[in-house]
C-alpha positions in Angstrom: 0.0 -0.1 0.0 1.1 3.5 -0.7 1.9 6.1 2.1 -1.3 8.0 1.1 -3.4 4.9 1.5 -1.9 4.1 4.9 -2.3 7.7 6.1 -6.0 7.5 5.0 -6.6 4.2 6.9 -4.8 5.7 10.0 -7.2 8.7 9.8 -10.3 6.4 9.4 -11.0 5.8 13.1 -11.0 9.6 13.8 -13.0 10.4 10.7 -15.6 7.7 11.6 -15.8 9.0 15.2 -16.3 12.5 13.9 -19.1 11.4 11.5 -20.9 9.3 14.0 -20.6 11.7 17.0 -20.8 15.2 15.3 -22.3 14.5 12.0 -25.0 11.8 12.8 -25.2 12.9 16.4 -25.1 9.4 17.8 -24.3 8.9 21.4 -20.8 7.7 22.3 -22.2 4.5 23.7 -23.3 3.7 20.2 -20.5 5.2 18.2 -17.4 4.1 20.1 -18.0 0.3 19.9 -18.1 0.7 16.1 -15.0 2.9 16.1 -13.1 0.3 18.3 -13.9 -2.5 15.9 -12.8 -0.6 12.9 -9.6 0.4 14.5 -8.9 -3.2 15.5 -9.6 -4.4 11.9 -7.2 -1.8 10.5 -4.5 -2.7 13.0 -4.8 -6.4 12.1 -5.1 -6.3 8.4 -3.4 -3.0 7.2 -0.9 -2.5 9.9 -0.2 -6.2 10.3 -0.3 -6.0 14.2 -0.5 -9.4 15.8 -3.8 -10.4 17.4 -1.9 -10.8 20.6 -0.7 -7.1 20.5 -4.2 -5.8 19.7 -5.6 -7.9 22.6 -2.8 -6.7 25.0 -3.5 -3.0 23.9 -7.2 -3.6 24.8 -6.3 -4.9 28.2 -4.0 -2.0 28.7 -6.9 0.4 27.7 -9.2 -1.3 30.3 -6.7 -0.8 33.0 -6.6 2.9 32.1 -10.4 3.0 32.0 -10.5 1.8 35.7 -8.1 4.7 36.6 -10.3 7.2 34.8 -13.5 5.8 36.4 -11.8 6.0 39.8 -11.3 9.8 39.2 -14.9 10.3 38.0 -16.2 8.5 41.0 -14.2 10.6 43.4 -15.3 13.9 41.8 -19.0 12.9 41.8 -18.7 11.6 45.4 -17.2 14.8 46.8 -20.0 16.8 45.1 -22.8 14.5 46.4 -21.1 14.6 49.8 -21.4 18.5 49.8 -24.9 18.2 48.6 -26.0 16.2 51.6 -23.8 18.1 54.1 -25.1 21.5 53.1 -21.7 22.6 51.6 -23.1 23.2 48.1 -25.8 25.4 49.5 -23.2 27.5 51.4 -21.0 27.8 48.2 -23.9 28.8 46.1 -25.0 31.5 48.6 -21.4 32.7 48.9 -21.4 33.6 45.2 -24.1 36.2 45.9 -21.4 38.1 47.7 -19.0 38.1 44.8 -21.3 38.4 41.8 -24.6 36.9 40.7 -23.4 37.2 37.1 -23.0 33.7 35.6 -20.2 35.0 33.4 -18.1 36.0 36.4 -18.9 32.8 38.2 -17.6 30.8 35.1 -14.4 32.9 35.1 -13.7 32.2 38.7 -15.0 28.6 39.2 -14.2 27.1 35.8 -11.2 29.1 34.6 -9.2 30.2 37.7 -10.1 27.4 40.2 -10.1 24.8 37.3 -6.6 25.9 36.2 -5.3 25.5 39.6 -6.7 22.0 39.8 -5.2 21.1 36.4 -1.9 22.4 37.6 -2.0 20.2 40.7 -3.6 17.1 39.3 -4.1 16.9 35.5 -5.8 13.6 34.3 -9.0 15.5 33.3 -9.7 16.3 36.9 -10.6 20.0 36.4 -13.6 19.3 34.2 -14.6 16.4 36.4 -14.5 18.7 39.5 -15.6 22.0 37.9 -18.6 20.7 35.8 -20.6 19.2 38.6 -19.8 22.2 40.8 -21.1 24.5 38.2 -24.3 22.4 37.9 -24.7 22.7 41.7 -24.5 26.5 41.3 -27.2 26.5 38.7 -25.6 26.1 35.4 -27.2 23.8 32.8 -25.3 20.6 32.6 -24.4 20.9 29.0 -23.1 24.4 29.6 -21.0 23.1 32.6 -19.4 20.4 30.4 -18.6 22.8 27.5 -17.1 25.4 29.8 -15.3 22.6 31.8 -13.8 21.2 28.5 -12.3 24.6 27.7 -10.2 24.6 30.9 -8.4 21.8 29.1 -6.2 24.2 27.1 -3.7 26.8 28.5 -3.0 25.1 31.8 -2.7 21.6 30.5 0.9 21.7 29.3 1.9 22.4 32.9 -0.7 20.1 34.4 -0.1 17.5 37.1 2.9 19.4 38.3 4.4 19.6 34.7 4.0 16.0 33.8 3.4 16.7 30.0 6.7 18.5 29.8 8.7 16.6 32.4 7.5 13.0 31.3 6.1 13.7 27.8 8.8 15.8 26.3 11.7 14.3 28.1 10.5 10.8 27.3 9.5 11.7 23.7 12.8 12.8 22.3 16.3 11.3 22.1 17.7 13.0 25.2 21.0 11.2 25.1 21.8 12.2 21.5 20.8 15.8 22.1 22.9 16.0 25.3 25.9 14.9 23.5 25.5 17.5 20.8 24.7 20.2 23.3 27.8 19.5 25.4 30.0 19.6 22.4 28.9 23.3 22.0 29.2 24.2 25.7 25.5 23.9 26.5 23.6 21.5 28.9 20.4 19.5 28.5 18.9 21.5 31.4 19.4 24.8 29.5 17.7 23.3 26.5 14.9 21.8 28.5 14.2 25.1 30.3 14.2 26.8 26.9 11.4 24.5 25.7 9.4 25.2 29.0 9.8 28.9 28.6 8.7 28.9 24.9 5.7 26.6 25.9 4.7 29.1 28.6 5.1 32.1 26.2 3.1 30.7 23.4 0.3 29.5 25.7 0.4 32.9 27.5 -0.2 34.9 24.3 -2.9 32.6 23.0 -4.4 31.8 26.4 -5.0 35.4 27.5 -8.2 35.4 25.4 -9.5 31.9 26.5 -11.5 33.2 29.4 -13.2 35.6 27.0 -13.9 32.9 24.5 -15.2 30.6 27.1 -17.8 33.2 28.3 -18.7 34.3 24.8 -19.5 30.6 23.7 -21.4 30.0 27.0 -23.6 33.0 26.5 -24.0 32.5 22.7 -25.2 28.9 23.1 -26.9 29.0 26.4 -28.4 32.5 26.7 -32.0 33.4 26.3 -31.0 35.7 23.4 -28.3 33.6 21.8 -26.3 36.8 21.7 -22.6 37.2 20.9 -22.9 40.8 22.2 -23.9 39.8 25.8 -20.9 37.7 26.0 -18.6 40.4 24.6 -20.0 42.9 27.2 -17.8 41.3 29.8 -14.6 41.7 27.6 -12.7 44.1 30.0 -13.2 41.8 33.0 -12.5 38.6 31.0 -9.3 40.0 29.6 -8.4 41.2 33.1 -8.9 37.7 34.3 -6.8 36.4 31.4 -3.9 38.8 32.2 -4.0 38.1 35.9 -3.5 34.3 35.0 -1.0 34.4 32.1 1.5 37.0 33.4 2.5 35.0 36.5 2.1 31.8 34.5 4.6 32.9 31.9 7.0 34.3 34.4 6.9 30.8 36.3 7.4 28.9 33.1 10.4 31.1 32.1 12.0 31.4 35.4 11.0 28.3 37.5 10.5 25.6 35.0 7.4 23.4 34.1 6.1 22.3 37.5 4.2 25.2 38.8 3.2 27.7 36.1 -0.5 26.6 36.1 -0.8 26.7 39.9 1.0 29.9 40.3 -1.0 31.6 37.6 -4.3 30.4 39.0 -3.3 31.2 42.6 -2.3 34.7 41.7 -5.2 35.2 39.5 -7.7 34.1 42.2 -6.1 36.4 44.7 -6.6 39.4 42.3 -9.7 38.7 40.5 -12.1 37.6 43.4 -11.6 40.8 45.4 -11.9 42.8 42.1 -15.2 41.1 41.3 -16.5 41.9 44.7 -15.9 45.5 44.1 -17.4 45.4 40.6 -14.1 46.3 38.9 -14.6 46.3 35.1 -17.9 44.4 35.4 -20.8 45.4 33.1 -23.7 47.1 34.7 -26.2 44.5 33.5 -26.0 41.1 35.2 -26.3 38.1 33.0 -28.0 34.8 33.8 -29.3 31.7 32.1 -33.0 31.6 31.0 -35.5 30.3 33.5 -34.9 26.6 34.1 -38.4 25.7 32.9 -37.5 26.9 29.4 -34.3 24.9 29.0 -34.1 22.3 26.3 -33.9 18.6 27.2 -30.4 18.4 25.8 -29.2 21.0 28.4 -30.2 18.9 31.3 -28.3 16.0 32.8 -29.4 13.4 35.3 -27.3 15.0 38.1 -29.6 17.2 40.2 -28.6 19.4 43.2 -31.6 20.5 45.1 -31.0 22.9 47.9 -33.9 21.6 49.8 -32.0 18.2 50.2 -30.4 19.7 53.3 -33.4 21.2 55.0 -33.2 20.7 58.7 -29.5 20.8 58.9 -27.7 23.6 60.6 -26.4 26.0 57.9 -22.7 25.9 57.0 -20.7 29.0 56.4 -19.4 29.9 52.9 -15.8 29.2 54.3 -16.7 25.8 55.6 -18.4 25.0 52.3 -15.2 25.8 50.4 -12.9 24.0 52.8 -13.2 20.5 51.0 -12.1 22.2 47.8 -9.2 24.0 49.5 -8.3 20.7 51.1 -8.3 19.0 47.7 -6.0 21.6 46.2 -3.6 21.4 49.1 -3.5 17.7 49.3 -3.1 17.4 45.5 -0.1 19.8 45.5 1.5 18.1 48.5 1.1 14.6 47.0 3.0 15.7 44.0 5.7 17.8 45.7 6.3 16.3 49.2 8.5 13.3 48.5 7.8 11.2 51.6 3.9 11.7 51.0 4.3 11.0 47.3 6.3 7.7 48.1 3.7 6.6 50.6 0.8 7.2 48.2 2.5 5.5 45.3 3.6 2.5 47.4 0.3 0.9 46.7 -0.1 -0.1 43.0 -1.9 -2.8 41.0 -0.7 -3.4 37.4 0.3 -5.8 34.6 3.7 -5.4 33.1 4.3 -6.5 29.5 0.7 -7.6 29.1 0.4 -11.0 27.3 4.2 -10.9 26.8 4.0 -7.7 24.7 7.0 -5.5 25.4 6.1 -1.9 26.4 2.4 -2.6 26.8 1.8 -2.2 30.5 -0.8 -0.7 32.7 -1.0 0.1 36.4 -3.3 1.8 38.9 -2.1 3.7 42.0 -5.4 4.1 43.7 -4.2 6.5 46.5 -2.0 8.6 44.3 -4.5 9.1 41.6 -6.9 12.0 42.1 -9.7 9.6 42.8 -7.9 8.4 45.9 -7.2 11.9 47.1 -10.8 12.9 46.4 -11.9 10.1 48.6 -9.7 11.2 51.4 -11.2 14.7 51.1 -14.7 13.2 51.3 -13.8 11.5 54.5 -12.5 14.7 56.0 -15.6 16.6 54.8 -17.8 14.1 56.5 -16.1 14.9 59.9 -15.8 18.7 59.3 -19.4 19.0 58.3 -20.7 16.6 60.9 -22.5 14.4 58.5 -24.7 11.5 59.6 -23.7 7.9 58.4 -26.9 7.8 56.4 -26.1 10.9 54.5 -22.7 9.6 53.6 -24.2 6.3 52.5 -26.7 8.1 50.2 -23.7 10.1 48.6 -22.0 6.9 47.9 -25.1 5.2 46.4 -25.9 8.1 44.1 -22.3 8.4 42.9 -21.9 4.7 42.2 -25.0 4.7 39.9 -23.5 7.4 37.8 -20.5 5.4 36.8 -22.3 2.7 34.9 -22.9 4.6 31.6 -19.4 6.2 31.6 -17.8 2.8 32.2 -19.6 1.2 29.1 -18.4 4.0 26.8 -14.8 4.1 28.1 -14.2 0.3 27.8 -14.3 0.9 24.0 -12.8 4.3 23.7 -9.6 3.9 25.6 -8.7 0.5 24.3 -9.2 2.0 20.7 -6.7 4.7 21.7 -4.1 2.2 23.0 -4.4 0.1 19.7 -3.5 3.3 17.7 -0.6 4.2 20.0 0.8 0.6 20.1 0.5 0.1 16.4 4.2 1.0 15.8 5.2 -2.6 16.6 4.0 -4.7 13.6 5.1 -7.3 11.1 5.1 -4.8 8.3 7.6 -2.5 9.9 5.3 0.5 9.7 5.4 3.5 12.0 2.4 3.9 14.4 -0.8 5.2 13.1 -0.5 8.6 14.8 3.0 9.1 13.4 1.7 8.1 9.9 -0.9 10.8 10.2 1.7 13.3 11.3 4.1 12.5 8.5 1.3 12.8 5.9 0.6 16.3 7.1 4.4 17.2 7.1 5.0 15.8 3.7 2.1 17.7 2.2 2.8 21.2 3.5 6.6 21.6 3.3 8.0 24.9 4.4 4.8 26.1 6.0 4.8 23.1 8.3 5.3 25.2 11.5 1.8 26.6 11.0 0.5 23.0 11.3 2.8 21.8 14.0 0.3 22.7 16.8 -2.4 20.9 14.9 -0.2 17.7 14.7 0.1 17.9 18.5 -3.6 18.5 18.9 -4.3 15.4 16.7 -2.2 13.3 19.1 -4.1 14.6 22.1 -7.5 14.1 20.2 -6.5 10.4 19.8 -5.0 9.9 23.2 -6.9 12.3 25.4 -3.6 13.2 26.9 -1.1 16.0 26.4 1.6 13.7 27.9 0.9 10.9 25.6 0.8 13.1 22.5 4.2 14.5 23.5 5.6 11.0 24.0 4.3 10.0 20.6 5.2 13.0 18.5 7.9 15.1 20.1 10.7 13.2 18.3 8.8 13.5 15.0 8.4 17.3 15.5 12.1 17.6 16.4 13.2 15.8 13.3 11.0 17.9 11.0 12.5 21.1 12.6 16.0 19.7 11.9 15.1 18.9 8.3 13.7 22.5 7.8 16.8 24.1 9.6 14.5 25.7 12.3 14.6 25.7 16.1 14.0 22.2 17.4 13.1 23.6 20.9 10.4 25.9 19.4 9.0 23.2 17.3 8.8 20.7 20.3 7.2 23.6 22.3 4.5 24.0 19.6 3.9 20.3 19.9 3.2 20.7 23.6 1.0 23.7 23.1 -1.1 22.0 20.4 -1.4 18.8 22.5 -2.8 20.9 25.3 -5.4 22.4 23.0 -6.5 19.0 21.6 -7.7 17.9 25.0 -10.8 20.2 24.5 -12.2 17.8 21.9 -10.6 14.4 23.1 -13.5 12.0 23.0 -12.8 10.1 26.3 -12.2 13.4 28.1 -15.7 14.6 26.9 -17.2 11.2 28.0 -15.6 11.6 31.5 -16.8 15.2 32.0 -20.3 14.3 30.8 -20.5 11.4 33.2 -20.0 13.6 36.2 -23.2 15.5 35.4 -25.2 12.7 34.0 -25.1 13.9 30.5 -23.8 10.7 28.6 -25.1 10.4 25.1 -24.6 14.0 24.1 -20.8 14.1 23.5 -21.2 15.1 19.9 -23.1 18.2 20.9 -20.2 19.2 23.3 -17.5 18.5 20.7 -19.4 20.7 18.1 -19.1 23.7 20.5 -15.7 23.0 21.9 -14.2 22.6 18.4 -14.5 26.3 17.9 -12.1 27.3 20.8 -9.8 24.4 19.6 -9.5 25.9 16.1 -8.9 29.3 17.5 -6.1 27.8 19.7 -4.3 25.9 16.9 -4.6 28.6 14.3 -3.3 31.3 16.6 -0.5 29.1 17.9 0.3 28.3 14.2 0.5 32.1 13.3 2.9 32.6 16.3 5.0 29.8 15.0 5.3 31.3 11.5 6.2 34.7 13.0 8.7 33.2 15.4 10.4 31.1 12.8 10.3 33.4 9.7 10.0 36.9 11.1 11.9 36.9 14.5 14.2 34.0 13.6 14.1 32.1 16.9 17.1 29.9 17.6 18.3 27.4 20.1 21.6 25.9 21.2 21.3 23.0 18.8 21.2 25.5 15.8 24.0 27.4 17.2 26.1 24.2 17.7 25.2 23.2 14.2 
């Protein structure tokens, strides 16, 4: 088969998923089993993967599915616990003291708080935490998921304490070969690595400063009574102020401190500035915006998760501060679990896994139940039960409600994630072909030539769309991006940085991320509707990053140590 035919076959699972989910509007529970079967057939008969490796990849995907369901369960359980304790009522009442404007609430809860959770945890946790919290505050479930997915952009490259850069980039390129070349010119790997981190932060900062505004405008346009772009744009001064308060410390941290803390620092500083400013009405429009009356909401907006404030009638009221304490504890414990070495070692000491599944080298999976955000969410639930003086029956009800929510998500994810692992593991085959994601990337690179830098972020986004992970996209495609830059005589550090930026943006439309977020608000079956809305900010992100790439390479002429050594 020709390279073009192979590339078309590699793209086929993604095209099929798009047609079924977005074009035909089928629910993921119907679409993804079909996509899995097609992917397996292509792997077996076009890529000449062994049946054993396809089966091993499927098992690997199922292990990862359990890990993701564990996170979803923890996020839903925390919300249901707060529902029964009265914490949600306290949080909701507290927002009346900041602003009743839903646009402001989205900027604070989704963007700033969500970015902090992303920086601390990653793994799709921000959408899983923020979406149900927004539903509890009175947002339509579909709006909460759409807004929650847009968190999966600017902070993601530095999510989970920098994992996409520290693990994804470092593990995705030939570090030994680069180090040897750098040292010959008097440079170090650390200098080169910090340059990549800085360039990721700068590109993200330039593009991401507008994301809070875009997030609000899309929310207002699709979920407002008047379907008005103008009502979203009315909050432009405050939304840009929010973006600036996040990206300035974010870029400084990325340039000066490295990849571990930019998202947390940016969000922490942003919250410290934006919340008091909102209380004082700084830059806020005179007219408050809200969703239409709940009775007029279309059925597709409404999920199965309901938070009724009268659920806690008869309980002593909880203060706003005590209502927020569980989320503060979540942030603190997540950060500590990733940065305090003795605690990290204790939490990672318990693990269940399967190495070299069915004898397939490199196909492994493991679960660390305490270290994963699901375990930490469970710890916070236990602490919340004590702090909020919950009765055993209330806690039992929270567990029961949360368990029922998992069933639909589990069915979809047991097809989606194994499909992803087959694509990623297809590089080992009897036909000596590159993996399917790399075949797609090569097809794009060969077709565009010197303007490839414009498409470099989109290649990273494609990898994340497939894998649902910035880290995995970087592991798959960083070496490819590095090699293209060398062939074009351009900065390899900048090209790898563009890979990381695009891979962050791709998370906004990654199918299993959408499924996971939808599951937390009882919205399974409407994934295509979400993707049709989040594809707009994804296109914005990839195009803007591509324009920055062209300017950086061909106008500014960015360089790096490898070019200077060469």
